[in-house]
N, CA, C, O and the ligand as a Tripos MOL2 file, in Angstrom:
@<TRIPOS>MOLECULE
protein
  281   279    71     0     0
PROTEIN
NO_CHARGES

@<TRIPOS>ATOM
      1 N          16.6360   -9.4420   46.2380 N.3       1 MET1
      2 CA         16.1670   -9.4590   47.6360 C.3       1 MET1
      3 C          15.9520   -8.0220   48.1220 C.2       1 MET1
      4 O          16.6950   -7.1100   47.7580 O.2       1 MET1
      5 N          14.9550   -7.8480   48.9240 N.am      2 ASP2
      6 CA         14.6560   -6.5380   49.4970 C.3       2 ASP2
      7 C          15.8270   -6.0690   50.3650 C.2       2 ASP2
      8 O          16.3530   -6.8140   51.1920 O.2       2 ASP2
      9 N          16.2130   -4.8190   50.1500 N.am      3 ILE3
     10 CA         17.3850   -4.2800   50.8590 C.3       3 ILE3
     11 C          17.1700   -4.2630   52.3650 C.2       3 ILE3
     12 O          18.1120   -4.4280   53.1400 O.2       3 ILE3
     13 N          15.9230   -4.0600   52.7700 N.am      4 PHE4
     14 CA         15.6560   -4.0110   54.2160 C.3       4 PHE4
     15 C          15.7300   -5.3960   54.8400 C.2       4 PHE4
     16 O          16.2280   -5.5770   55.9510 O.2       4 PHE4
     17 N          15.2150   -6.3730   54.0870 N.am      5 ASP5
     18 CA         15.3240   -7.7510   54.5630 C.3       5 ASP5
     19 C          16.7850   -8.1280   54.7300 C.2       5 ASP5
     20 O          17.1840   -8.7930   55.6870 O.2       5 ASP5
     21 N          17.5680   -7.6730   53.7550 N.am      6 GLN6
     22 CA         18.9850   -7.9960   53.7640 C.3       6 GLN6
     23 C          19.6670   -7.3810   54.9930 C.2       6 GLN6
     24 O          20.4650   -8.0290   55.6720 O.2       6 GLN6
     25 N          19.3310   -6.1180   55.2570 N.am      7 ALA7
     26 CA         19.9160   -5.4400   56.4080 C.3       7 ALA7
     27 C          19.5310   -6.1590   57.6950 C.2       7 ALA7
     28 O          20.3400   -6.3080   58.6100 O.2       7 ALA7
     29 N          18.2880   -6.5970   57.7410 N.am      8 GLN8
     30 CA         17.8040   -7.2870   58.9260 C.3       8 GLN8
     31 C          18.5310   -8.6210   59.1100 C.2       8 GLN8
     32 O          18.9030   -9.0110   60.2170 O.2       8 GLN8
     33 N          18.7130   -9.2890   57.9980 N.am      9 GLU9
     34 CA         19.4070  -10.5780   58.0350 C.3       9 GLU9
     35 C          20.8530  -10.3820   58.4850 C.2       9 GLU9
     36 O          21.3760  -11.1590   59.2840 O.2       9 GLU9
     37 N          21.4800   -9.3490   57.9710 N.am     10 LEU10
     38 CA         22.8650   -9.0800   58.3590 C.3      10 LEU10
     39 C          22.9390   -8.7560   59.8440 C.2      10 LEU10
     40 O          23.8670   -9.1690   60.5400 O.2      10 LEU10
     41 N          21.9510   -8.0170   60.3150 N.am     11 GLU11
     42 CA         21.9200   -7.6640   61.7280 C.3      11 GLU11
     43 C          21.7910   -8.9240   62.5750 C.2      11 GLU11
     44 O          22.4280   -9.0620   63.6190 O.2      11 GLU11
     45 N          20.9480   -9.8390   62.0950 N.am     12 ARG12
     46 CA         20.7460  -11.0890   62.8150 C.3      12 ARG12
     47 C          22.0380  -11.8950   62.8480 C.2      12 ARG12
     48 O          22.4220  -12.4440   63.8810 O.2      12 ARG12
     49 N          22.7080  -11.9560   61.6810 N.am     13 LEU13
     50 CA         23.9630  -12.6950   61.6160 C.3      13 LEU13
     51 C          25.0010  -12.0590   62.5260 C.2      13 LEU13
     52 O          25.8210  -12.7440   63.1380 O.2      13 LEU13
     53 N          24.9490  -10.7310   62.6020 N.am     14 ASP14
     54 CA         25.8970  -10.0140   63.4250 C.3      14 ASP14
     55 C          25.6990  -10.3600   64.8970 C.2      14 ASP14
     56 O          26.6610  -10.5460   65.6430 O.2      14 ASP14
     57 N          24.4340  -10.4420   65.2960 N.am     15 ARG15
     58 CA         24.1370  -10.8230   66.6750 C.3      15 ARG15
     59 C          24.5930  -12.2460   66.9390 C.2      15 ARG15
     60 O          25.1740  -12.5530   67.9800 O.2      15 ARG15
     61 N          24.3150  -13.1040   65.9710 N.am     16 GLU16
     62 CA         24.7110  -14.5040   66.1030 C.3      16 GLU16
     63 C          26.2270  -14.5970   66.2260 C.2      16 GLU16
     64 O          26.7650  -15.3650   67.0230 O.2      16 GLU16
     65 N          26.8900  -13.7920   65.4150 N.am     17 SER17
     66 CA         28.3410  -13.7820   65.4130 C.3      17 SER17
     67 C          28.8890  -13.3610   66.7690 C.2      17 SER17
     68 O          29.8200  -13.9780   67.2870 O.2      17 SER17
     69 N          28.3110  -12.3140   67.3400 N.am     18 ALA18
     70 CA         28.7630  -11.8300   68.6400 C.3      18 ALA18
     71 C          28.5150  -12.8820   69.7110 C.2      18 ALA18
     72 O          29.3270  -13.0850   70.6130 O.2      18 ALA18
     73 N          27.3720  -13.5420   69.5840 N.am     19 LEU19
     74 CA         27.0010  -14.5710   70.5450 C.3      19 LEU19
     75 C          27.9940  -15.7370   70.4880 C.2      19 LEU19
     76 O          28.4530  -16.2420   71.5130 O.2      19 LEU19
     77 N          28.3040  -16.1380   69.2720 N.am     20 ILE20
     78 CA         29.1920  -17.2860   69.1110 C.3      20 ILE20
     79 C          30.6220  -16.9180   69.5090 C.2      20 ILE20
     80 O          31.3470  -17.7280   70.0870 O.2      20 ILE20
     81 N          31.0120  -15.6860   69.1910 N.am     21 ARG21
     82 CA         32.3690  -15.2700   69.5630 C.3      21 ARG21
     83 C          32.5640  -15.3360   71.0670 C.2      21 ARG21
     84 O          33.6730  -15.5560   71.5530 O.2      21 ARG21
     85 N          31.4760  -15.1430   71.7980 N.am     22 SER22
     86 CA         31.5780  -15.1380   73.2470 C.3      22 SER22
     87 C          31.6420  -16.5540   73.8070 C.2      22 SER22
     88 O          31.8650  -16.7460   75.0020 O.2      22 SER22
     89 N          31.4470  -17.5360   72.9460 N.am     23 LYS23
     90 CA         31.4690  -18.9230   73.4060 C.3      23 LYS23
     91 C          32.7810  -19.5840   72.9920 C.2      23 LYS23
     92 O          33.2720  -19.3770   71.8830 O.2      23 LYS23
     93 N          33.3250  -20.3640   73.8800 N.am     24 SER24
     94 CA         34.5870  -21.0140   73.5660 C.3      24 SER24
     95 C          34.3940  -22.1450   72.5650 C.2      24 SER24
     96 O          35.3630  -22.6830   72.0300 O.2      24 SER24
     97 N          33.1320  -22.5050   72.3130 N.am     25 ALA25
     98 CA         32.8580  -23.6150   71.4180 C.3      25 ALA25
     99 C          33.1080  -23.2530   69.9540 C.2      25 ALA25
    100 O          33.1210  -24.1240   69.0840 O.2      25 ALA25
    101 N          33.3050  -21.9660   69.6920 N.am     26 LEU26
    102 CA         33.4770  -21.5640   68.2980 C.3      26 LEU26
    103 C          34.6950  -22.2390   67.6770 C.2      26 LEU26
    104 O          35.8050  -22.1920   68.2070 O.2      26 LEU26
    105 N          34.4470  -22.8520   66.5600 N.am     27 ASP27
    106 CA         35.4990  -23.5070   65.8070 C.3      27 ASP27
    107 C          36.0490  -22.5140   64.8010 C.2      27 ASP27
    108 O          35.3370  -22.1120   63.8810 O.2      27 ASP27
    109 N          37.2780  -22.1170   64.9520 N.am     28 THR28
    110 CA         37.8300  -21.1070   64.0510 C.3      28 THR28
    111 C          38.8370  -21.7200   63.0860 C.2      28 THR28
    112 O          39.6460  -21.0110   62.4880 O.2      28 THR28
    113 N          38.7840  -23.0240   62.9400 N.am     29 GLY29
    114 CA         39.7200  -23.6970   62.0350 C.3      29 GLY29
    115 C          39.4020  -23.4770   60.5750 C.2      29 GLY29
    116 O          40.1900  -23.8430   59.7040 O.2      29 GLY29
    117 N          38.2440  -22.8770   60.2930 N.am     30 GLY30
    118 CA         37.8650  -22.6230   58.9200 C.3      30 GLY30
    119 C          37.1360  -23.7940   58.3080 C.2      30 GLY30
    120 O          37.2050  -24.9160   58.8090 O.2      30 GLY30
    121 N          36.4290  -23.5230   57.2120 N.am     31 PRO31
    122 CA         35.6610  -24.5850   56.5510 C.3      31 PRO31
    123 C          36.5550  -25.5110   55.7580 C.2      31 PRO31
    124 O          37.7360  -25.2440   55.5350 O.2      31 PRO31
    125 N          35.9600  -26.5940   55.3460 N.am     32 GLU32
    126 CA         36.6560  -27.4960   54.4370 C.3      32 GLU32
    127 C          36.2920  -27.0600   53.0240 C.2      32 GLU32
    128 O          35.1120  -26.9380   52.6940 O.2      32 GLU32
    129 N          37.3040  -26.8230   52.1880 N.am     33 TRP33
    130 CA         37.0270  -26.3460   50.8330 C.3      33 TRP33
    131 C          36.9430  -27.5250   49.8840 C.2      33 TRP33
    132 O          37.9130  -28.2570   49.6880 O.2      33 TRP33
    133 N          35.7530  -27.6980   49.2910 N.am     34 ILE34
    134 CA         35.5490  -28.7650   48.3320 C.3      34 ILE34
    135 C          35.1620  -28.1470   46.9960 C.2      34 ILE34
    136 O          34.0900  -27.5560   46.8650 O.2      34 ILE34
    137 N          36.0390  -28.2850   46.0050 N.am     35 ASN35
    138 CA         35.8030  -27.6820   44.6830 C.3      35 ASN35
    139 C          35.4850  -26.1950   44.7910 C.2      35 ASN35
    140 O          34.6090  -25.6880   44.0920 O.2      35 ASN35
    141 N          36.1970  -25.5070   45.6660 N.am     36 GLY36
    142 CA         36.0180  -24.0650   45.7910 C.3      36 GLY36
    143 C          34.8120  -23.6610   46.6160 C.2      36 GLY36
    144 O          34.5260  -22.4720   46.7570 O.2      36 GLY36
    145 N          34.1030  -24.6400   47.1620 N.am     37 VAL37
    146 CA         32.9340  -24.3290   47.9830 C.3      37 VAL37
    147 C          33.2830  -24.5970   49.4430 C.2      37 VAL37
    148 O          33.7970  -25.6620   49.7870 O.2      37 VAL37
    149 N          32.9960  -23.6240   50.2870 N.am     38 ALA38
    150 CA         33.2460  -23.7910   51.7140 C.3      38 ALA38
    151 C          32.2290  -24.7700   52.2860 C.2      38 ALA38
    152 O          31.0220  -24.5440   52.2000 O.2      38 ALA38
    153 N          32.7190  -25.8490   52.8670 N.am     39 CYS39
    154 CA         31.8030  -26.8640   53.3910 C.3      39 CYS39
    155 C          32.0610  -27.1110   54.8670 C.2      39 CYS39
    156 O          33.1610  -26.8920   55.3750 O.2      39 CYS39
    157 N          31.0230  -27.5700   55.5340 N.am     40 CYS40
    158 CA         31.0880  -27.8980   56.9450 C.3      40 CYS40
    159 C          32.0830  -29.0390   57.1720 C.2      40 CYS40
    160 O          32.0850  -30.0190   56.4270 O.2      40 CYS40
    161 N          32.9110  -28.9160   58.1790 N.am     41 ARG41
    162 CA         33.8930  -29.9590   58.4360 C.3      41 ARG41
    163 C          33.2630  -31.1850   59.0960 C.2      41 ARG41
    164 O          33.8610  -32.2600   59.1140 O.2      41 ARG41
    165 N          32.0540  -31.0200   59.6360 N.am     42 GLU42
    166 CA         31.3760  -32.1440   60.2780 C.3      42 GLU42
    167 C          30.5810  -32.9660   59.2730 C.2      42 GLU42
    168 O          30.7370  -34.1830   59.1800 O.2      42 GLU42
    169 N          29.7070  -32.2610   58.5090 N.am     43 CYS43
    170 CA         28.7750  -32.9930   57.6490 C.3      43 CYS43
    171 C          29.0300  -32.7380   56.1700 C.2      43 CYS43
    172 O          28.3590  -33.3190   55.3170 O.2      43 CYS43
    173 N          30.0000  -31.8670   55.8550 N.am     44 SER44
    174 CA         30.3580  -31.5600   54.4620 C.3      44 SER44
    175 C          29.2500  -30.8760   53.6770 C.2      44 SER44
    176 O          29.3080  -30.8220   52.4490 O.2      44 SER44
    177 N          28.2530  -30.3600   54.3610 N.am     45 ASP45
    178 CA         27.2440  -29.5500   53.6860 C.3      45 ASP45
    179 C          27.8630  -28.1860   53.3740 C.2      45 ASP45
    180 O          28.6710  -27.6800   54.1530 O.2      45 ASP45
    181 N          27.4900  -27.5910   52.2430 N.am     46 PRO46
    182 CA         28.0090  -26.2480   51.9520 C.3      46 PRO46
    183 C          27.5740  -25.2540   53.0170 C.2      46 PRO46
    184 O          26.4380  -25.2890   53.4890 O.2      46 PRO46
    185 N          28.4920  -24.3660   53.3910 N.am     47 ILE47
    186 CA         28.1660  -23.3250   54.3640 C.3      47 ILE47
    187 C          27.7340  -22.0890   53.5790 C.2      47 ILE47
    188 O          28.4530  -21.6560   52.6790 O.2      47 ILE47
    189 N          26.5660  -21.5090   53.9030 N.am     48 PRO48
    190 CA         26.1010  -20.3300   53.1650 C.3      48 PRO48
    191 C          27.1540  -19.2280   53.2150 C.2      48 PRO48
    192 O          27.7100  -18.9490   54.2780 O.2      48 PRO48
    193 N          27.4340  -18.5910   52.0590 N.am     49 PRO49
    194 CA         28.4740  -17.5420   52.0190 C.3      49 PRO49
    195 C          28.2470  -16.4540   53.0480 C.2      49 PRO49
    196 O          29.2000  -15.9010   53.5970 O.2      49 PRO49
    197 N          26.9670  -16.1410   53.3150 N.am     50 ARG50
    198 CA         26.7060  -15.0580   54.2700 C.3      50 ARG50
    199 C          27.0570  -15.4690   55.6820 C.2      50 ARG50
    200 O          27.4040  -14.6250   56.5080 O.2      50 ARG50
    201 N          26.9720  -16.7460   55.9670 N.am     51 ARG51
    202 CA         27.3920  -17.2220   57.2840 C.3      51 ARG51
    203 C          28.9030  -17.0680   57.4150 C.2      51 ARG51
    204 O          29.4160  -16.6830   58.4670 O.2      51 ARG51
    205 N          29.5940  -17.3710   56.3440 N.am     52 LEU52
    206 CA         31.0470  -17.2260   56.3450 C.3      52 LEU52
    207 C          31.4630  -15.7610   56.4990 C.2      52 LEU52
    208 O          32.4270  -15.4320   57.1900 O.2      52 LEU52
    209 N          30.6960  -14.8940   55.8270 N.am     53 GLU53
    210 CA         31.0030  -13.4720   55.9270 C.3      53 GLU53
    211 C          30.8200  -12.9730   57.3500 C.2      53 GLU53
    212 O          31.6200  -12.1880   57.8600 O.2      53 GLU53
    213 N          29.7490  -13.4450   57.9820 N.am     54 ALA54
    214 CA         29.4330  -12.9870   59.3290 C.3      54 ALA54
    215 C          30.3660  -13.6190   60.3570 C.2      54 ALA54
    216 O          30.6650  -13.0270   61.3940 O.2      54 ALA54
    217 N          30.8190  -14.8330   60.0490 N.am     55 LEU55
    218 CA         31.6570  -15.5630   60.9990 C.3      55 LEU55
    219 C          32.9370  -16.0320   60.3190 C.2      55 LEU55
    220 O          33.0860  -17.2140   60.0090 O.2      55 LEU55
    221 N          33.8520  -15.1100   60.0900 N.am     56 PRO56
    222 CA         35.0860  -15.5020   59.4000 C.3      56 PRO56
    223 C          35.7890  -16.6220   60.1520 C.2      56 PRO56
    224 O          35.9690  -16.5570   61.3680 O.2      56 PRO56
    225 N          36.1730  -17.6300   59.4220 N.am     57 GLY57
    226 CA         36.8910  -18.7360   60.0440 C.3      57 GLY57
    227 C          35.9840  -19.8330   60.5540 C.2      57 GLY57
    228 O          36.4630  -20.8400   61.0760 O.2      57 GLY57
    229 N          34.6730  -19.6530   60.4110 N.am     58 VAL58
    230 CA         33.7550  -20.6760   60.8870 C.3      58 VAL58
    231 C          33.9340  -21.9430   60.0520 C.2      58 VAL58
    232 O          34.0830  -21.8810   58.8310 O.2      58 VAL58
    233 N          33.9190  -23.0750   60.7190 N.am     59 GLY59
    234 CA         34.1560  -24.3210   60.0080 C.3      59 GLY59
    235 C          32.9700  -25.2570   60.0210 C.2      59 GLY59
    236 O          33.0350  -26.3630   59.4850 O.2      59 GLY59
    237 N          31.8950  -24.8190   60.6290 N.am     60 LEU60
    238 CA         30.7240  -25.6820   60.7640 C.3      60 LEU60
    239 C          29.4870  -24.9980   60.2220 C.2      60 LEU60
    240 O          29.3600  -23.7750   60.2840 O.2      60 LEU60
    241 N          28.5690  -25.8040   59.6860 N.am     61 CYS61
    242 CA         27.2870  -25.2460   59.2920 C.3      61 CYS61
    243 C          26.4830  -24.9400   60.5610 C.2      61 CYS61
    244 O          26.8640  -25.3240   61.6670 O.2      61 CYS61
    245 N          25.3780  -24.2480   60.3710 N.am     62 LEU62
    246 CA         24.5960  -23.8210   61.5320 C.3      62 LEU62
    247 C          24.1280  -25.0220   62.3510 C.2      62 LEU62
    248 O          24.1800  -25.0000   63.5810 O.2      62 LEU62
    249 N          23.6720  -26.0650   61.6670 N.am     63 ALA63
    250 CA         23.1410  -27.2390   62.3660 C.3      63 ALA63
    251 C          24.2100  -27.8830   63.2450 C.2      63 ALA63
    252 O          23.9430  -28.2280   64.3960 O.2      63 ALA63
    253 N          25.4010  -28.0440   62.7160 N.am     64 CYS64
    254 CA         26.4700  -28.6860   63.4830 C.3      64 CYS64
    255 C          26.9510  -27.7820   64.6110 C.2      64 CYS64
    256 O          27.2840  -28.2500   65.6990 O.2      64 CYS64
    257 N          26.9820  -26.4710   64.3340 N.am     65 GLN65
    258 CA         27.3770  -25.5280   65.3710 C.3      65 GLN65
    259 C          26.4160  -25.5980   66.5430 C.2      65 GLN65
    260 O          26.8250  -25.6040   67.7040 O.2      65 GLN65
    261 N          25.1230  -25.6520   66.2190 N.am     66 GLN66
    262 CA         24.1120  -25.6970   67.2740 C.3      66 GLN66
    263 C          24.2190  -26.9870   68.0610 C.2      66 GLN66
    264 O          24.0610  -26.9950   69.2810 O.2      66 GLN66
    265 N          24.4850  -28.0640   67.3670 N.am     67 GLU67
    266 CA         24.6310  -29.3470   68.0460 C.3      67 GLU67
    267 C          25.7690  -29.2900   69.0490 C.2      67 GLU67
    268 O          25.6930  -29.8500   70.1430 O.2      67 GLU67
    269 N          26.8290  -28.5960   68.6450 N.am     68 ARG68
    270 CA         28.0070  -28.4860   69.4890 C.3      68 ARG68
    271 C          27.7390  -27.6360   70.7320 C.2      68 ARG68
    272 O          28.3600  -27.8170   71.7800 O.2      68 ARG68
    273 N          26.8020  -26.7110   70.5820 N.am     69 GLU69
    274 CA         26.5360  -25.7840   71.6830 C.3      69 GLU69
    275 C          25.5550  -26.3430   72.6970 C.2      69 GLU69
    276 O          25.4240  -25.8080   73.7980 O.2      69 GLU69
    277 N          24.8710  -27.4080   72.3360 N.am     70 VAL70
    278 CA         23.8800  -27.9900   73.2460 C.3      70 VAL70
    279 C          24.6010  -28.6230   74.4310 C.2      70 VAL70
    280 O          23.9560  -29.1730   75.3230 O.2      70 VAL70
    281 ZN         27.4040  -29.4290   59.3060 Zn       71 ZN71
@<TRIPOS>BOND
     1     1     2 1
     2     2     3 1
     3     3     4 2
     4     3     5 am
     5     5     6 1
     6     6     7 1
     7     7     8 2
     8     7     9 am
     9     9    10 1
    10    10    11 1
    11    11    12 2
    12    11    13 am
    13    13    14 1
    14    14    15 1
    15    15    16 2
    16    15    17 am
    17    17    18 1
    18    18    19 1
    19    19    20 2
    20    19    21 am
    21    21    22 1
    22    22    23 1
    23    23    24 2
    24    23    25 am
    25    25    26 1
    26    26    27 1
    27    27    28 2
    28    27    29 am
    29    29    30 1
    30    30    31 1
    31    31    32 2
    32    31    33 am
    33    33    34 1
    34    34    35 1
    35    35    36 2
    36    35    37 am
    37    37    38 1
    38    38    39 1
    39    39    40 2
    40    39    41 am
    41    41    42 1
    42    42    43 1
    43    43    44 2
    44    43    45 am
    45    45    46 1
    46    46    47 1
    47    47    48 2
    48    47    49 am
    49    49    50 1
    50    50    51 1
    51    51    52 2
    52    51    53 am
    53    53    54 1
    54    54    55 1
    55    55    56 2
    56    55    57 am
    57    57    58 1
    58    58    59 1
    59    59    60 2
    60    59    61 am
    61    61    62 1
    62    62    63 1
    63    63    64 2
    64    63    65 am
    65    65    66 1
    66    66    67 1
    67    67    68 2
    68    67    69 am
    69    69    70 1
    70    70    71 1
    71    71    72 2
    72    71    73 am
    73    73    74 1
    74    74    75 1
    75    75    76 2
    76    75    77 am
    77    77    78 1
    78    78    79 1
    79    79    80 2
    80    79    81 am
    81    81    82 1
    82    82    83 1
    83    83    84 2
    84    83    85 am
    85    85    86 1
    86    86    87 1
    87    87    88 2
    88    87    89 am
    89    89    90 1
    90    90    91 1
    91    91    92 2
    92    91    93 am
    93    93    94 1
    94    94    95 1
    95    95    96 2
    96    95    97 am
    97    97    98 1
    98    98    99 1
    99    99   100 2
   100    99   101 am
   101   101   102 1
   102   102   103 1
   103   103   104 2
   104   103   105 am
   105   105   106 1
   106   106   107 1
   107   107   108 2
   108   107   109 am
   109   109   110 1
   110   110   111 1
   111   111   112 2
   112   111   113 am
   113   113   114 1
   114   114   115 1
   115   115   116 2
   116   115   117 am
   117   117   118 1
   118   118   119 1
   119   119   120 2
   120   119   121 am
   121   121   122 1
   122   122   123 1
   123   123   124 2
   124   123   125 am
   125   125   126 1
   126   126   127 1
   127   127   128 2
   128   127   129 am
   129   129   130 1
   130   130   131 1
   131   131   132 2
   132   131   133 am
   133   133   134 1
   134   134   135 1
   135   135   136 2
   136   135   137 am
   137   137   138 1
   138   138   139 1
   139   139   140 2
   140   139   141 am
   141   141   142 1
   142   142   143 1
   143   143   144 2
   144   143   145 am
   145   145   146 1
   146   146   147 1
   147   147   148 2
   148   147   149 am
   149   149   150 1
   150   150   151 1
   151   151   152 2
   152   151   153 am
   153   153   154 1
   154   154   155 1
   155   155   156 2
   156   155   157 am
   157   157   158 1
   158   158   159 1
   159   159   160 2
   160   159   161 am
   161   161   162 1
   162   162   163 1
   163   163   164 2
   164   163   165 am
   165   165   166 1
   166   166   167 1
   167   167   168 2
   168   167   169 am
   169   169   170 1
   170   170   171 1
   171   171   172 2
   172   171   173 am
   173   173   174 1
   174   174   175 1
   175   175   176 2
   176   175   177 am
   177   177   178 1
   178   178   179 1
   179   179   180 2
   180   179   181 am
   181   181   182 1
   182   182   183 1
   183   183   184 2
   184   183   185 am
   185   185   186 1
   186   186   187 1
   187   187   188 2
   188   187   189 am
   189   189   190 1
   190   190   191 1
   191   191   192 2
   192   191   193 am
   193   193   194 1
   194   194   195 1
   195   195   196 2
   196   195   197 am
   197   197   198 1
   198   198   199 1
   199   199   200 2
   200   199   201 am
   201   201   202 1
   202   202   203 1
   203   203   204 2
   204   203   205 am
   205   205   206 1
   206   206   207 1
   207   207   208 2
   208   207   209 am
   209   209   210 1
   210   210   211 1
   211   211   212 2
   212   211   213 am
   213   213   214 1
   214   214   215 1
   215   215   216 2
   216   215   217 am
   217   217   218 1
   218   218   219 1
   219   219   220 2
   220   219   221 am
   221   221   222 1
   222   222   223 1
   223   223   224 2
   224   223   225 am
   225   225   226 1
   226   226   227 1
   227   227   228 2
   228   227   229 am
   229   229   230 1
   230   230   231 1
   231   231   232 2
   232   231   233 am
   233   233   234 1
   234   234   235 1
   235   235   236 2
   236   235   237 am
   237   237   238 1
   238   238   239 1
   239   239   240 2
   240   239   241 am
   241   241   242 1
   242   242   243 1
   243   243   244 2
   244   243   245 am
   245   245   246 1
   246   246   247 1
   247   247   248 2
   248   247   249 am
   249   249   250 1
   250   250   251 1
   251   251   252 2
   252   251   253 am
   253   253   254 1
   254   254   255 1
   255   255   256 2
   256   255   257 am
   257   257   258 1
   258   258   259 1
   259   259   260 2
   260   259   261 am
   261   261   262 1
   262   262   263 1
   263   263   264 2
   264   263   265 am
   265   265   266 1
   266   266   267 1
   267   267   268 2
   268   267   269 am
   269   269   270 1
   270   270   271 1
   271   271   272 2
   272   271   273 am
   273   273   274 1
   274   274   275 1
   275   275   276 2
   276   275   277 am
   277   277   278 1
   278   278   279 1
   279   279   280 2
@<TRIPOS>SUBSTRUCTURE
     1 MET1         2 RESIDUE 1 A MET
     2 ASP2         6 RESIDUE 1 A ASP
     3 ILE3        10 RESIDUE 1 A ILE
     4 PHE4        14 RESIDUE 1 A PHE
     5 ASP5        18 RESIDUE 1 A ASP
     6 GLN6        22 RESIDUE 1 A GLN
     7 ALA7        26 RESIDUE 1 A ALA
     8 GLN8        30 RESIDUE 1 A GLN
     9 GLU9        34 RESIDUE 1 A GLU
    10 LEU10       38 RESIDUE 1 A LEU
    11 GLU11       42 RESIDUE 1 A GLU
    12 ARG12       46 RESIDUE 1 A ARG
    13 LEU13       50 RESIDUE 1 A LEU
    14 ASP14       54 RESIDUE 1 A ASP
    15 ARG15       58 RESIDUE 1 A ARG
    16 GLU16       62 RESIDUE 1 A GLU
    17 SER17       66 RESIDUE 1 A SER
    18 ALA18       70 RESIDUE 1 A ALA
    19 LEU19       74 RESIDUE 1 A LEU
    20 ILE20       78 RESIDUE 1 A ILE
    21 ARG21       82 RESIDUE 1 A ARG
    22 SER22       86 RESIDUE 1 A SER
    23 LYS23       90 RESIDUE 1 A LYS
    24 SER24       94 RESIDUE 1 A SER
    25 ALA25       98 RESIDUE 1 A ALA
    26 LEU26      102 RESIDUE 1 A LEU
    27 ASP27      106 RESIDUE 1 A ASP
    28 THR28      110 RESIDUE 1 A THR
    29 GLY29      114 RESIDUE 1 A GLY
    30 GLY30      118 RESIDUE 1 A GLY
    31 PRO31      122 RESIDUE 1 A PRO
    32 GLU32      126 RESIDUE 1 A GLU
    33 TRP33      130 RESIDUE 1 A TRP
    34 ILE34      134 RESIDUE 1 A ILE
    35 ASN35      138 RESIDUE 1 A ASN
    36 GLY36      142 RESIDUE 1 A GLY
    37 VAL37      146 RESIDUE 1 A VAL
    38 ALA38      150 RESIDUE 1 A ALA
    39 CYS39      154 RESIDUE 1 A CYS
    40 CYS40      158 RESIDUE 1 A CYS
    41 ARG41      162 RESIDUE 1 A ARG
    42 GLU42      166 RESIDUE 1 A GLU
    43 CYS43      170 RESIDUE 1 A CYS
    44 SER44      174 RESIDUE 1 A SER
    45 ASP45      178 RESIDUE 1 A ASP
    46 PRO46      182 RESIDUE 1 A PRO
    47 ILE47      186 RESIDUE 1 A ILE
    48 PRO48      190 RESIDUE 1 A PRO
    49 PRO49      194 RESIDUE 1 A PRO
    50 ARG50      198 RESIDUE 1 A ARG
    51 ARG51      202 RESIDUE 1 A ARG
    52 LEU52      206 RESIDUE 1 A LEU
    53 GLU53      210 RESIDUE 1 A GLU
    54 ALA54      214 RESIDUE 1 A ALA
    55 LEU55      218 RESIDUE 1 A LEU
    56 PRO56      222 RESIDUE 1 A PRO
    57 GLY57      226 RESIDUE 1 A GLY
    58 VAL58      230 RESIDUE 1 A VAL
    59 GLY59      234 RESIDUE 1 A GLY
    60 LEU60      238 RESIDUE 1 A LEU
    61 CYS61      242 RESIDUE 1 A CYS
    62 LEU62      246 RESIDUE 1 A LEU
    63 ALA63      250 RESIDUE 1 A ALA
    64 CYS64      254 RESIDUE 1 A CYS
    65 GLN65      258 RESIDUE 1 A GLN
    66 GLN66      262 RESIDUE 1 A GLN
    67 GLU67      266 RESIDUE 1 A GLU
    68 ARG68      270 RESIDUE 1 A ARG
    69 GLU69      274 RESIDUE 1 A GLU
    70 VAL70      278 RESIDUE 1 A VAL
    71 ZN71       281 GROUP 0 **** ****
């Protein structure tokens, strides 16, 4: 992957992280671990490792998190 794309993506995740941290809806219970893979506690879809890195303790995939914030 292009290093600049990566930096941009990290920056985006960082903004998302700050945004979510400011919301009380953030679930910090952590993901559900299935066979060593971090999975969403709502739908059991794997959570992308970079999402986990950006949001330590996140327990939901992006789709479920967004649903919760609506
Ligand atoms: Zn989910």
